[in-house]
N, C-alpha and C positions, 0 to 999 in steps of 0.2 A: 285777070289782074286790072282793077279798075285804073281809071286816068291818074289818080292820085298816088296809088303804089308804083306805077308805070314810071311816073316822074320822079318820083324819090329812088327808083332802083337806078335809074339814069343818072341821077345826080349823084349817088353814092361813090362812084369812082372820083369825082371831082372832089367831093368832101375830103377823100384820103389822100389825092393830090396835094390838096391846099393845106390838109395838117402836115403833109411832108416838107412844103414849103415854109410852113411856121416853124416848125423844128428846126429845118437847115437854116432859117434865117437867125433863130434864138443861138444857136450853136454859135455862127460867126459872130456873133454879139456876145460871147460868154455866159449867156444864161441858160438854165435849164428850166425850160416850157414843162418838160413831160417827165411822168414816174409811170414806168409800164402796170403797175396795179391799179393805179386812179385810172389812166387812160382806157384798159380794158373793163373797167369798172364802169366808167361811163358809157364806154359806146354799146356794151353789155346792154346797160340800161334802157338803151336807145333801142336795142334790138327786141328787147321784151316788149318795149312800147307800141314797135310795129306789129309783132305776133300778137298781142291784145287787140289792136287796132284791127285787124282782120275779122275777130270776132265781135267788136263792137261798132262796126259800120252801121247794122240797124239799127242800133240804137241812134248814133248821132245824124247820120243821114237820113235813115227812115224816118224819124220822126221830124227834121226838118223838110222830107219830102212832101209828108202829110200835110203838115202847117201851110207850106206852099198852096198845094193842093185845096184845102177845105177852108183856111183861116186868112188869106193874104187880102188886103184891103185894096190891091192893085194888081194887073197883070203886065209885067216888065218883060219886053222883049231881049232875048240872050244876045242879041246882034246888032246892040247898041253901044258904041262905045262911051256915053255917059253912064249906062246902066253899070258897065263894067267899073268905072272911075268911082262911081259914086258908091258902089258895092265894097271896092275895096277900102276907101275912106272911112265908111260904116264899120266895116269889118273891123280895122283897126281900133276904130272907138271902141267898139265892144269889146275888143282884145285888152283894151287898157282897162276896162273895168271888171272884166275877168280876172287879169293879172293882179290888180289892186286887190281886189278882194280875197284871192288867193294869199295874200299876205296879212289881209284882217280879219278872215272868218277860219277858224282852227279846221273845219272839217274841210275847206277848199285849200288850206294849207298843207294837210295830210297828205294830197295827191301832189302839189306843186312842190314841195320839199324836196324830192326827188333831183330837181333841177339845181339845187342850191346845196346841195351835199358835199360837192367836191371841193377841197381846199387848195387846187390849183384853178387856174382860168386859161383856157387856151380853147381852141378849136373842137376838141372832143368834148369840151363841157355843153358846147350847142346839142351836140346828139344826146347828151343825158336827159331823157324824157321820162316822164311818170308813165305808168300802166294804168294808173286810175282816174286818170284826169276826164276820160269821158262819160264818167257816173251824173257828173252834174254840170260840167262845162258847156255841155249844149245848150243849158238854160239861158245862157248870156248872148247866144247869137240869133235865138228868136224873133227880134225886132226883124233881122234881114227877111226871115220867113214871111212875118207880116205885113211886110212893105211889098212884098212880091219878088223877091231878087230870087231868080231860077235857081235850081239846085245846082246846075253844070258851074254857073256862076260862081256863086257861093262855095264849091269845092275848089276851085281854081284861085280865088282871090285869097281863101284861106291857106292854100298851098305857098303863092307869092308872100303873103305875109311871114309864113315859117319859113321860109326859104332865105327870105331877107336876114331874119335874124342869126343864120349863122355865123355872118363874117364878123358880127359884134363882138364874138367871144375871144378876146385876142389881146395880149400885152403887147403884141410887138407894132401895133399902129398907135401912135400918139393922138395928139388934138389935132382937129380938123376944122377951126375957124368957125367959119358962120355955118358949116355944116352940122358941126356939135348943137347949137342954137334951134335948128330945125327938128332934125333926125336923131333918132335911135343910133348912136355910134358907138365906136368901141370905150371911148373914154366915158361915155354916160352910163353904158350898160356894165362896165366895171364898179361902178359908183353903186348900181343895183345889186351887184353881187357881194359887196362888201357888209361886215359884220362890225364895223367901225361906227361908233354911237352917230356919227356925221352924217354917214349913207343910210342908215337903216331904213329899210320901207321905203325906197324913193325911186325915181325913174322906171316907171312900169311901162313905157310906150313900146308898143312892138316895131313900126315903123317910124311914126312919128313922133319927138319928144316934145311936140308942140301941147298934148294932152296935157304932160306934167305941168308944163309953165301956167298952164289955163285953170287945173284943178289944185295947183298948189304943192305939187309933190315932186319937183324938180329939185335936184340938187348937182352942184358943179365937183366935179373930181379935183381936189386939192393936191397937190405933189408934197406938202408939207404932211398930209395924211394918209399916207398910201393904203389903197383898200388893202384888206385882210379878208380874204375869200372862205365859205364854208358856210355852217349855221351856227347859231348860239348855244344848240344842243348836237355836238358834232358826232357824225355817225360812226366813226371809227372803226369801219368793217367795209370788205369787198363783197358782201353777200348782196346780191341784187334783190334778193326776197325780202330781207330785210330792211334795205333800203325803201323799197314800197310800203312796207306794211309799219316800219317803226311808228311813224305820229299816231294812226291808226290805233295801234298796240297801248302805246303809251296813254292816250287819251280814253280809252276803254278800260284802262286798268284805274285810272283817276274817277272815271263814270262809276265804278265798281265800289270804290272807297267813299265817293262822296255820299253825304248822309241825305239830303235834300235832292227830290227829284228836279226841283228847279235847277239846281247846280249841275245835276247830271247832263240836263239839255245844254245847258249855257257853256260848258264844258266844250260843246262842238260849235257852238256860236257867236263866242267870245274870240278875242284875238289871241293867236298861238302863245302860250305860256302863261295865260290867266288860268288861277285855280282858286277856289273860294279859300277864304282866310281860316275855315276850320280844317280843311284838307292840307294846307299849306303848315298848318302847326303840326298837323299830325304825322305827316309825311313829307317833310321839307326836302328840298334840292337843293344844292350847291347852287351859288350865285354865278353869274358868268364872270368868265375872265378871259383876255383875248389869247388867243392861243399863240405859241410861238413855234412851234414845229408841228409839220405837217405828218399825217399818218401814212408811215413807210415801212410795213414790217419788213426785215430783211429776208433777200431768197437769193439762193445760189444762181450763178449765171445759166447753169445747165438747166436747171428748173425753169426760169425766167425765159429762156429760149423754147422751152418744150411748151409752156402755158401760151407762148404769142404764136407758135405755130398750131395749136390746137384751137385758138380763139380764132385766127385765120380758116382755118376748115371750119367752122361754126359759123361764120360771115357767110362763106360760100353757101353753106346748106340751107341759111336763112332766105339767101336769094333764089333757091330752089322753092323754099316754102311759101315766099310770097307769090313766087310765079305760078304755083298750083293751085293759088287759094280760090281762083274762080271754078275752077273743074274737078279737084278733089273732094270725096266725100267727108262729111263733118267728122267722122270718125277717125279719119286719116289725119285730117287737119289737126284735131285735139291730141290725137297721138304723138304727132310730129311737134307741135307745139310744147308738150310736156319733155318730150326728148331735149328739145333745144333748151328749156329754161333750166332743167335738172342740170344739163351739163354747164350751162354758165355759173349756176349754183357753186357746183362742185369745183370748177376752174378758181372761182372766189376763193373759196375755201384753200385750195391749192396754191394761191397767190398769197394767203395767210400765213401760211407756212404751218398748217394744221396735219397733222400725221395722220388722221383717220382719213382725210382726203385723198392720200396715195392709196389707200385701198379702194375707196369708192371709185377713184378715177382708174384704177386698174380695171374693175367691173366693167365701168361705161365702155372704153376702149376695147375690150375684149370682146364685149356683146355684139361693140359696131362692127368689128372685124369680122364675126361668125356669123351674124343672122343675115347679112345680104348673101352671102356664102351657100349657107345651110338651104335657105329659103327662096333664093333666086328674088327676092322683093325686096323693095326700100318703101318708105311712107309715100303714099299715092303711086307709085311705079308698079305695078303688076307684074311685069315680067322685065327684068333688069339686066341689062347685057353683063354677060359673062366677063367681059375685061373691066368693066367697072368694078364689079363684085371682086374679081381679084385685087384690084387697086385699092378697096376698102381692106380686103384682108392684109394685105402687104403693108399701107400705112398705118392702120391703127392695130395690128399685129406687131409690128415694130414697136410702136408706142407703149404697148401693153409689157413688152419684152427690156425696153430702157427705162421703165419704171423704178424697178427694183434699185438700180444704179444711180437713179437721180435722187430715191430717198435717201440712198446711204451719204449721198454726196451732201445732203440737206442737213444740217444740225439742227437739232430739237430747239426751239427759241420761244420766246415769250412776246406778244405781240408789243411794240413799242412806237415811239414817234421818231420821224427821222429830221435831226436838226439841221441837217445839211441842205433840206430840199428847197429850192428857192426857184 
């Protein structure tokens, strides 16, 4: 486990503690800050992002390390306070432009959209991260490598910038006076996540909001126009795979239908939502209308509790996965990653109320119960302790036994929006 993964692992309990505090504060104020399906989906997408990160480190940090070694204009010391301060400032500047281009260039939006899909705005939204951002995001940080910022410094300042942004994803903190004018704050970032015309594509700063003031992208939150969250093409799904693939797929379909090669390219490079006139005429899409009801398929209380318990177990497994990332074989890591991602996909379908998900979930938990007992192994663990194997059999075997009862308690439903979510 590298330094960044170690810090994130240790920070995770703090994240969940703060989420619990936010939930309590909202309840005391008579507000509904969280919905179970949305929260599981957001955190699950964060889990997938961390899983993908284990395999993408070679691309992101590997390229950066090579550039520092071979292309750097200067050799900067890693023990200088000025190097650290300058690196953090420059990183935040580069992040501003990556973030801004993530809203202005469709291929970058295809990755960044994941963070904006939630129709709620709470601390779990901060954990909602893309699984494909590493494909192009590293390009925006090459200036730090060219200036000679050491890899160790780059990794830590990137983590500082990321961790800072966690606390601004809340509706429970109001205006902060002078702080709002200098730093990214909850008020500033609420405006960034809104789809209202007033707020659309504004406030990109990670730590400093001064970048937005400098480059003309700042907007102040207006109490007379409360932010409405989500995207202008709502996801309406708890499927984490579709959440990551949505814009890529829709753009690929438009690209297939476009007649001119120039338009096929521009569909990726133009702002999100751009389509050539001939394509719009042949395949029109409905105009944007502000959503009044949040996506929230009804789910029985028993099935909700089951899903939350299974999700908690998957979070524990993810921690184990991240811990073995530096020692296990690539095949074991890939197999474990596939198991975790498939599990999250099935859990999302279960929380959407899809009947087939009960059968697939039954197969999943039954296999999870039997494989450790019969083989004495688990992903990356060659000789599993017998007590742990029995614990797997007990927990997941019981899960398999209660699923038919849970399925009977869940009425067949059609997906719809919940007007009471607020």
